[in-house]
Steps between C-alpha positions, in 0.01 A plus 500: 500500500300175425521395877372843604205472271422149642504646846272782398255258333493273808446788738235653277310169483508462876343840554256505217439138410251421765613147534663507838463677831809727555593691816736797495664742736676819442561859584335816360520870524237745384429868448171673429393800308256750645136596404142365530537240224812374673323459838226283344757283328714454811189368675428266214857365482565474876870552451645696787748785458842355575823693449697223672497135377204314637388142473240366270362161398324372189310177469406398149209252525334329200115507534280363222675645196588828676790577735469670838786736577493543878744776593582647839702816511618565859195295618247694279310259278456553126331209313424479130381245244721463194496311175652497153238552225542585133861587546420739785576481875174587678499599867169556678416637846126534572337706230828622348696317228839590358626350175867486404708391212805311621825550301816318550813705542852377510511431872137476591154622393282808510124543556385781270157643586239443231161586666304546821151365545251589768191274521638338177462841320816638324616831663631744243880522508489870574307424826698196601774449747798328331703238688817348345744252640843358421639171631870427468615144563796453739494112521260216450316594817563876550421820321483876543174686426392860454134596477388854415147639477428838355190711494313576171705829501833320534576576861626222725242338722709214631839339437621189675807291438707216655595146468302172510628147561312168469505321836323179413260370246257221461649236275 
């Protein structure tokens, strides 16, 4: 159990610490909900629908106290700025900012949605899409992930899942 917590802490620090450049590869699958809110969100996320496993990459690049997450899902680019602040994981793309509380679970961690901001203004919870994510550690360099985003009314907008593995890292 102690060894597994050490692996978890090391992996978490690589992803969120912002001290080193990290390159990952993996596979993902995705499914989408239907409706006009969903369509807007798909355009924003740029994650293609993929019933079969498809390739993706993630580059984690420290940049002046923030961390760029440069993802490519089946060659579609989705870049965000991330940082840890006041105990929250903050992820921003353009004018939109999501804030998450990260909780450790036995075999990984979860990202629990706290708030959405548009133009730095809090969006009321009853109007907000709600993303959540779970990462489960497989080894020091590999994990499974599942990300779900629901509409303000609870219907699924997007779900994607797969595995990620660190390929190399700046030492």
